[in-house]
Structure formats: structure tokens, C-alpha cells
TORKOL-4160 file (C-alpha; in steps of 0.2 Angstrom, whole numbers, padded with zeros to 4 digits, m for minus):
290
<pt num="1" X="m0112" Y="0376" Z="0172"/>
<pt num="2" X="m0123" Y="0391" Z="0169"/>
<pt num="3" X="m0135" Y="0383" Z="0182"/>
<pt num="4" X="m0122" Y="0387" Z="0196"/>
<pt num="5" X="m0122" Y="0406" Z="0191"/>
<pt num="6" X="m0135" Y="0418" Z="0199"/>
<pt num="7" X="m0146" Y="0429" Z="0190"/>
<pt num="8" X="m0141" Y="0446" Z="0184"/>
<pt num="9" X="m0126" Y="0454" Z="0177"/>
<pt num="10" X="m0110" Y="0444" Z="0178"/>
<pt num="11" X="m0091" Y="0447" Z="0177"/>
<pt num="12" X="m0082" Y="0436" Z="0164"/>
<pt num="13" X="m0064" Y="0432" Z="0166"/>
<pt num="14" X="m0053" Y="0425" Z="0152"/>
<pt num="15" X="m0037" Y="0416" Z="0155"/>
<pt num="16" X="m0027" Y="0401" Z="0150"/>
<pt num="17" X="m0018" Y="0386" Z="0159"/>
<pt num="18" X="m0008" Y="0372" Z="0153"/>
<pt num="19" X="0002" Y="0356" Z="0158"/>
<pt num="20" X="0011" Y="0342" Z="0149"/>
<pt num="21" X="0010" Y="0323" Z="0151"/>
<pt num="22" X="0024" Y="0315" Z="0141"/>
<pt num="23" X="0023" Y="0322" Z="0123"/>
<pt num="24" X="0005" Y="0327" Z="0126"/>
<pt num="25" X="0002" Y="0346" Z="0129"/>
<pt num="26" X="m0014" Y="0351" Z="0137"/>
<pt num="27" X="m0017" Y="0370" Z="0134"/>
<pt num="28" X="m0034" Y="0376" Z="0140"/>
<pt num="29" X="m0042" Y="0393" Z="0136"/>
<pt num="30" X="m0056" Y="0396" Z="0149"/>
<pt num="31" X="m0070" Y="0408" Z="0152"/>
<pt num="32" X="m0077" Y="0410" Z="0169"/>
<pt num="33" X="m0091" Y="0419" Z="0177"/>
<pt num="34" X="m0088" Y="0427" Z="0194"/>
<pt num="35" X="m0100" Y="0422" Z="0207"/>
<pt num="36" X="m0098" Y="0432" Z="0222"/>
<pt num="37" X="m0080" Y="0429" Z="0228"/>
<pt num="38" X="m0077" Y="0414" Z="0217"/>
<pt num="39" X="m0076" Y="0410" Z="0198"/>
<pt num="40" X="m0087" Y="0397" Z="0190"/>
<pt num="41" X="m0081" Y="0388" Z="0174"/>
<pt num="42" X="m0092" Y="0393" Z="0160"/>
<pt num="43" X="m0084" Y="0389" Z="0143"/>
<pt num="44" X="m0068" Y="0381" Z="0139"/>
<pt num="45" X="m0058" Y="0376" Z="0123"/>
<pt num="46" X="m0042" Y="0365" Z="0121"/>
<pt num="47" X="m0029" Y="0373" Z="0110"/>
<pt num="48" X="m0019" Y="0362" Z="0099"/>
<pt num="49" X="m0005" Y="0374" Z="0097"/>
<pt num="50" X="0010" Y="0367" Z="0107"/>
<pt num="51" X="0008" Y="0378" Z="0122"/>
<pt num="52" X="0006" Y="0394" Z="0112"/>
<pt num="53" X="m0005" Y="0409" Z="0116"/>
<pt num="54" X="m0023" Y="0409" Z="0110"/>
<pt num="55" X="m0027" Y="0417" Z="0094"/>
<pt num="56" X="m0041" Y="0431" Z="0092"/>
<pt num="57" X="m0052" Y="0418" Z="0084"/>
<pt num="58" X="m0051" Y="0407" Z="0099"/>
<pt num="59" X="m0056" Y="0421" Z="0111"/>
<pt num="60" X="m0070" Y="0427" Z="0099"/>
<pt num="61" X="m0077" Y="0410" Z="0098"/>
<pt num="62" X="m0079" Y="0408" Z="0117"/>
<pt num="63" X="m0086" Y="0425" Z="0119"/>
<pt num="64" X="m0099" Y="0422" Z="0105"/>
<pt num="65" X="m0104" Y="0406" Z="0114"/>
<pt num="66" X="m0106" Y="0416" Z="0130"/>
<pt num="67" X="m0117" Y="0429" Z="0122"/>
<pt num="68" X="m0128" Y="0415" Z="0115"/>
<pt num="69" X="m0129" Y="0407" Z="0132"/>
<pt num="70" X="m0131" Y="0422" Z="0143"/>
<pt num="71" X="m0137" Y="0436" Z="0132"/>
<pt num="72" X="m0126" Y="0452" Z="0129"/>
<pt num="73" X="m0136" Y="0461" Z="0143"/>
<pt num="74" X="m0130" Y="0450" Z="0156"/>
<pt num="75" X="m0111" Y="0453" Z="0153"/>
<pt num="76" X="m0106" Y="0467" Z="0165"/>
<pt num="77" X="m0088" Y="0466" Z="0163"/>
<pt num="78" X="m0074" Y="0456" Z="0154"/>
<pt num="79" X="m0057" Y="0455" Z="0163"/>
<pt num="80" X="m0041" Y="0448" Z="0155"/>
<pt num="81" X="m0022" Y="0449" Z="0157"/>
<pt num="82" X="m0008" Y="0454" Z="0146"/>
<pt num="83" X="m0008" Y="0439" Z="0135"/>
<pt num="84" X="m0025" Y="0444" Z="0128"/>
<pt num="85" X="m0021" Y="0459" Z="0117"/>
<pt num="86" X="m0021" Y="0465" Z="0099"/>
<pt num="87" X="m0030" Y="0478" Z="0089"/>
<pt num="88" X="m0043" Y="0465" Z="0081"/>
<pt num="89" X="m0047" Y="0459" Z="0099"/>
<pt num="90" X="m0050" Y="0476" Z="0106"/>
<pt num="91" X="m0060" Y="0481" Z="0091"/>
<pt num="92" X="m0071" Y="0465" Z="0093"/>
<pt num="93" X="m0075" Y="0470" Z="0111"/>
<pt num="94" X="m0079" Y="0488" Z="0107"/>
<pt num="95" X="m0090" Y="0484" Z="0092"/>
<pt num="96" X="m0099" Y="0471" Z="0102"/>
<pt num="97" X="m0102" Y="0483" Z="0116"/>
<pt num="98" X="m0094" Y="0471" Z="0128"/>
<pt num="99" X="m0088" Y="0481" Z="0144"/>
<pt num="100" X="m0070" Y="0477" Z="0147"/>
<pt num="101" X="m0054" Y="0480" Z="0157"/>
<pt num="102" X="m0038" Y="0473" Z="0150"/>
<pt num="103" X="m0020" Y="0473" Z="0155"/>
<pt num="104" X="m0008" Y="0477" Z="0141"/>
<pt num="105" X="0011" Y="0475" Z="0140"/>
<pt num="106" X="0021" Y="0490" Z="0141"/>
<pt num="107" X="0026" Y="0490" Z="0123"/>
<pt num="108" X="0010" Y="0497" Z="0117"/>
<pt num="109" X="0012" Y="0516" Z="0116"/>
<pt num="110" X="m0002" Y="0529" Z="0120"/>
<pt num="111" X="m0007" Y="0542" Z="0108"/>
<pt num="112" X="m0014" Y="0557" Z="0118"/>
<pt num="113" X="m0028" Y="0568" Z="0112"/>
<pt num="114" X="m0016" Y="0582" Z="0106"/>
<pt num="115" X="m0008" Y="0569" Z="0094"/>
<pt num="116" X="0008" Y="0565" Z="0104"/>
<pt num="117" X="0013" Y="0547" Z="0105"/>
<pt num="118" X="0021" Y="0542" Z="0121"/>
<pt num="119" X="0029" Y="0525" Z="0128"/>
<pt num="120" X="0021" Y="0522" Z="0145"/>
<pt num="121" X="0038" Y="0521" Z="0154"/>
<pt num="122" X="0041" Y="0540" Z="0149"/>
<pt num="123" X="0023" Y="0544" Z="0155"/>
<pt num="124" X="0028" Y="0537" Z="0172"/>
<pt num="125" X="0045" Y="0546" Z="0173"/>
<pt num="126" X="0038" Y="0561" Z="0183"/>
<pt num="127" X="0023" Y="0553" Z="0191"/>
<pt num="128" X="0020" Y="0535" Z="0198"/>
<pt num="129" X="0002" Y="0535" Z="0193"/>
<pt num="130" X="m0008" Y="0543" Z="0178"/>
<pt num="131" X="m0026" Y="0542" Z="0172"/>
<pt num="132" X="m0031" Y="0546" Z="0154"/>
<pt num="133" X="m0048" Y="0547" Z="0146"/>
<pt num="134" X="m0051" Y="0543" Z="0128"/>
<pt num="135" X="m0034" Y="0541" Z="0121"/>
<pt num="136" X="m0029" Y="0530" Z="0106"/>
<pt num="137" X="m0022" Y="0513" Z="0110"/>
<pt num="138" X="m0021" Y="0499" Z="0097"/>
<pt num="139" X="m0031" Y="0510" Z="0085"/>
<pt num="140" X="m0046" Y="0512" Z="0098"/>
<pt num="141" X="m0051" Y="0526" Z="0109"/>
<pt num="142" X="m0049" Y="0519" Z="0127"/>
<pt num="143" X="m0048" Y="0525" Z="0145"/>
<pt num="144" X="m0031" Y="0521" Z="0153"/>
<pt num="145" X="m0024" Y="0518" Z="0170"/>
<pt num="146" X="m0005" Y="0518" Z="0172"/>
<pt num="147" X="0004" Y="0514" Z="0188"/>
<pt num="148" X="0022" Y="0510" Z="0193"/>
<pt num="149" X="0023" Y="0495" Z="0204"/>
<pt num="150" X="0037" Y="0489" Z="0215"/>
<pt num="151" X="0053" Y="0486" Z="0206"/>
<pt num="152" X="0052" Y="0489" Z="0187"/>
<pt num="153" X="0035" Y="0482" Z="0185"/>
<pt num="154" X="0022" Y="0493" Z="0177"/>
<pt num="155" X="0003" Y="0491" Z="0178"/>
<pt num="156" X="m0005" Y="0496" Z="0161"/>
<pt num="157" X="m0024" Y="0495" Z="0161"/>
<pt num="158" X="m0036" Y="0500" Z="0147"/>
<pt num="159" X="m0055" Y="0498" Z="0146"/>
<pt num="160" X="m0072" Y="0506" Z="0143"/>
<pt num="161" X="m0074" Y="0511" Z="0162"/>
<pt num="162" X="m0068" Y="0527" Z="0170"/>
<pt num="163" X="m0049" Y="0527" Z="0172"/>
<pt num="164" X="m0050" Y="0527" Z="0191"/>
<pt num="165" X="m0061" Y="0512" Z="0191"/>
<pt num="166" X="m0050" Y="0501" Z="0181"/>
<pt num="167" X="m0038" Y="0496" Z="0195"/>
<pt num="168" X="m0052" Y="0489" Z="0206"/>
<pt num="169" X="m0060" Y="0480" Z="0191"/>
<pt num="170" X="m0044" Y="0472" Z="0186"/>
<pt num="171" X="m0042" Y="0464" Z="0204"/>
<pt num="172" X="m0057" Y="0453" Z="0200"/>
<pt num="173" X="m0046" Y="0443" Z="0188"/>
<pt num="174" X="m0038" Y="0435" Z="0203"/>
<pt num="175" X="m0054" Y="0424" Z="0205"/>
<pt num="176" X="m0050" Y="0414" Z="0189"/>
<pt num="177" X="m0032" Y="0411" Z="0196"/>
<pt num="178" X="m0039" Y="0404" Z="0212"/>
<pt num="179" X="m0051" Y="0393" Z="0202"/>
<pt num="180" X="m0037" Y="0385" Z="0192"/>
<pt num="181" X="m0028" Y="0381" Z="0208"/>
<pt num="182" X="m0043" Y="0372" Z="0215"/>
<pt num="183" X="m0045" Y="0362" Z="0199"/>
<pt num="184" X="m0026" Y="0358" Z="0199"/>
<pt num="185" X="m0014" Y="0355" Z="0213"/>
<pt num="186" X="m0024" Y="0363" Z="0227"/>
<pt num="187" X="m0039" Y="0353" Z="0223"/>
<pt num="188" X="m0043" Y="0340" Z="0211"/>
<pt num="189" X="m0026" Y="0337" Z="0204"/>
<pt num="190" X="m0033" Y="0339" Z="0186"/>
<pt num="191" X="m0015" Y="0339" Z="0178"/>
<pt num="192" X="m0010" Y="0322" Z="0185"/>
<pt num="193" X="m0023" Y="0314" Z="0173"/>
<pt num="194" X="m0014" Y="0301" Z="0160"/>
<pt num="195" X="m0027" Y="0305" Z="0147"/>
<pt num="196" X="m0019" Y="0310" Z="0130"/>
<pt num="197" X="m0034" Y="0312" Z="0120"/>
<pt num="198" X="m0039" Y="0331" Z="0120"/>
<pt num="199" X="m0057" Y="0326" Z="0117"/>
<pt num="200" X="m0057" Y="0316" Z="0133"/>
<pt num="201" X="m0048" Y="0329" Z="0143"/>
<pt num="202" X="m0061" Y="0342" Z="0138"/>
<pt num="203" X="m0075" Y="0330" Z="0145"/>
<pt num="204" X="m0065" Y="0327" Z="0161"/>
<pt num="205" X="m0064" Y="0346" Z="0163"/>
<pt num="206" X="m0083" Y="0347" Z="0162"/>
<pt num="207" X="m0085" Y="0333" Z="0176"/>
<pt num="208" X="m0072" Y="0341" Z="0187"/>
<pt num="209" X="m0080" Y="0358" Z="0184"/>
<pt num="210" X="m0097" Y="0351" Z="0190"/>
<pt num="211" X="m0088" Y="0344" Z="0206"/>
<pt num="212" X="m0080" Y="0361" Z="0209"/>
<pt num="213" X="m0097" Y="0369" Z="0208"/>
<pt num="214" X="m0105" Y="0357" Z="0221"/>
<pt num="215" X="m0090" Y="0360" Z="0233"/>
<pt num="216" X="m0092" Y="0379" Z="0231"/>
<pt num="217" X="m0111" Y="0377" Z="0235"/>
<pt num="218" X="m0107" Y="0366" Z="0250"/>
<pt num="219" X="m0094" Y="0378" Z="0257"/>
<pt num="220" X="m0106" Y="0393" Z="0255"/>
<pt num="221" X="m0120" Y="0383" Z="0263"/>
<pt num="222" X="m0108" Y="0379" Z="0278"/>
<pt num="223" X="m0103" Y="0397" Z="0280"/>
<pt num="224" X="m0120" Y="0404" Z="0280"/>
<pt num="225" X="m0130" Y="0390" Z="0289"/>
<pt num="226" X="m0118" Y="0380" Z="0300"/>
<pt num="227" X="m0103" Y="0390" Z="0305"/>
<pt num="228" X="m0095" Y="0406" Z="0298"/>
<pt num="229" X="m0078" Y="0403" Z="0291"/>
<pt num="230" X="m0066" Y="0414" Z="0302"/>
<pt num="231" X="m0056" Y="0429" Z="0295"/>
<pt num="232" X="m0038" Y="0430" Z="0297"/>
<pt num="233" X="m0029" Y="0447" Z="0301"/>
<pt num="234" X="m0027" Y="0452" Z="0283"/>
<pt num="235" X="m0046" Y="0451" Z="0282"/>
<pt num="236" X="m0048" Y="0436" Z="0270"/>
<pt num="237" X="m0056" Y="0420" Z="0275"/>
<pt num="238" X="m0045" Y="0406" Z="0283"/>
<pt num="239" X="m0053" Y="0394" Z="0270"/>
<pt num="240" X="m0062" Y="0398" Z="0254"/>
<pt num="241" X="m0079" Y="0391" Z="0250"/>
<pt num="242" X="m0072" Y="0378" Z="0238"/>
<pt num="243" X="m0059" Y="0371" Z="0251"/>
<pt num="244" X="m0072" Y="0371" Z="0265"/>
<pt num="245" X="m0085" Y="0362" Z="0255"/>
<pt num="246" X="m0072" Y="0349" Z="0248"/>
<pt num="247" X="m0066" Y="0346" Z="0266"/>
<pt num="248" X="m0083" Y="0344" Z="0273"/>
<pt num="249" X="m0089" Y="0333" Z="0259"/>
<pt num="250" X="m0074" Y="0322" Z="0261"/>
<pt num="251" X="m0076" Y="0321" Z="0280"/>
<pt num="252" X="m0094" Y="0316" Z="0278"/>
<pt num="253" X="m0090" Y="0303" Z="0265"/>
<pt num="254" X="m0076" Y="0295" Z="0275"/>
<pt num="255" X="m0085" Y="0294" Z="0292"/>
<pt num="256" X="m0103" Y="0291" Z="0287"/>
<pt num="257" X="m0104" Y="0285" Z="0270"/>
<pt num="258" X="m0109" Y="0267" Z="0275"/>
<pt num="259" X="m0121" Y="0272" Z="0289"/>
<pt num="260" X="m0129" Y="0286" Z="0279"/>
<pt num="261" X="m0128" Y="0278" Z="0261"/>
<pt num="262" X="m0147" Y="0280" Z="0259"/>
<pt num="263" X="m0146" Y="0298" Z="0264"/>
<pt num="264" X="m0132" Y="0301" Z="0252"/>
<pt num="265" X="m0141" Y="0294" Z="0238"/>
<pt num="266" X="m0156" Y="0305" Z="0242"/>
<pt num="267" X="m0145" Y="0320" Z="0243"/>
<pt num="268" X="m0138" Y="0316" Z="0226"/>
<pt num="269" X="m0156" Y="0314" Z="0219"/>
<pt num="270" X="m0161" Y="0331" Z="0226"/>
<pt num="271" X="m0146" Y="0339" Z="0219"/>
<pt num="272" X="m0150" Y="0331" Z="0201"/>
<pt num="273" X="m0168" Y="0336" Z="0203"/>
<pt num="274" X="m0163" Y="0354" Z="0208"/>
<pt num="275" X="m0152" Y="0355" Z="0192"/>
<pt num="276" X="m0166" Y="0348" Z="0181"/>
<pt num="277" X="m0178" Y="0361" Z="0188"/>
<pt num="278" X="m0166" Y="0375" Z="0185"/>
<pt num="279" X="m0163" Y="0369" Z="0168"/>
<pt num="280" X="m0181" Y="0367" Z="0164"/>
<pt num="281" X="m0185" Y="0384" Z="0171"/>
<pt num="282" X="m0171" Y="0392" Z="0161"/>
<pt num="283" X="m0177" Y="0384" Z="0145"/>
<pt num="284" X="m0195" Y="0391" Z="0148"/>
<pt num="285" X="m0190" Y="0408" Z="0154"/>
<pt num="286" X="m0174" Y="0413" Z="0146"/>
<pt num="287" X="m0177" Y="0432" Z="0147"/>
<pt num="288" X="m0178" Y="0431" Z="0166"/>
<pt num="289" X="m0159" Y="0426" Z="0166"/>
<pt num="290" X="m0154" Y="0440" Z="0154"/>
């Protein structure tokens, strides 16, 4: 999947999705690379822990593979939600010099530079938003952004970036949620598979991820070269690149598959040759991609 990712520094998003089929529980830990507005599946692992959260060793394993694949210089940001916490995890990111923005549960207190320890709910009693530089959280010196959201919800972000940047950086995490929707009910219905072997499910995820990548490329091509996808009043596209690409490919196959079968085979051949050329170039010049 690295062939679908453009050159330069990338934003990595870490998250987990799951479903069950009978007594089989599929629990996927996935790392994606943000490509413009969309997330591209990069690495994934199936957790055999009965729908439990990932362990630090699981996350470290994926990140180590990403570093081997991309090089540490290409990782511009790692974003993750409240599930991915813990002193050992934060220490690994800091010692590995991986820039990050994490959301923490409200149960993690903050130790200010004057030595005082505060629950974040008390810090937000007099102000709805606060920013702190280099305070102690989970045994590590981090920058913190606190914000009271609607209702009783609290936003608690920590990271290695300036505190006022953390909110915008954390919004990039939504790309992996949108990607999961495309792989599942709003796209390929991955969760309806009857496969019960986790090894086979892992391979199926790989095939579906490749199909997802081609749909994104087709949608992006249509938007840039054929007809721009219109914007709605809220400023977002009426269709994402994946949806537009999937719809156009399905439409083309349904209406013209027989008449244009030779052209379809030629298109597939060009796509495979493009992937082979990119892979060969990547193998010959790995430093260019770092």
C-alpha cells in the first residue's frame, strides 16, 4: 500500500475497528497514512484478544514496521484517540522522536511546572479552554490543550507540538474513521465476510485495501480531469474521492464491460505495470521516498 502514498512527510493515524461473526471476533488494529483528504491503509494486525484494546507491544510493533518501511524522517505526525494511552506508549513515542498528538481520558492528571497536580476538570472550572507548555503527564513532559465541549464532554490533547496547534492536528484523525466506513458498510461491506480464519481475514483486508486505493485514485482523477465534485453549503464535497471513484467504476463495468472488455484488460495491465514501476523505483532509490 505504500505505493499509493505520495512522497514527502506523512501523517499516520492509529485506530481499531471490530466486528463479530458467530463466535469469531475480528479485531483489527490499523495504521494509515493520510494522503490529502483521505487515509490509505498502510499496516494492520489482527488482535486475538476477544475485542479488547490493543497492548503497547501491538502498537509498537506496527510503528516499528512503519519506520522500517518509510524511514523515521517521513513521519511528520502520529494521531490517535483515547484508547491509545499509557506511560510506556508515550515514552516510546518521545524516545523514538515520533511527533504526535494524542487524546487522553480525563482521568489523567496534569502536574504543572510549579509542582501542583490538578485533575483536568478542575482546570476547566473557571475557563472553558486552556493551553499548557511542558507540563508532566504520564511521566513525560508534554504540551497540553484542554477544552470543554458541549455537554459534559472534555477534550484533552497532549503532544509534542505547540499547544494551540494540537486541536487542528487532532482533526486529521477523522480520515481513518471515514476510511473504516468505506471498507465496511458504506463501501465494501468487509464485515459481512463469513471467513473465520484470522489469517484469511488479514489477507482479505489487503485485497480490499488495494481496491479502496484504486477507487480513491479513480475518484481523484475524475475530480481533477473530468468534472469537479461539487461542494455543499457546509464546504465539504458532496461525494468523497472513494465514493465517486467506486460509483464511476461500477457504472463503467455495468454499462460497458462487454463492449470494452479489451480496453478494461488493457487498463488493468497499465495499472499493474504502474505499480510494478513504482515498486522497482522505490527499491532502487529508497532515500528519495524518505
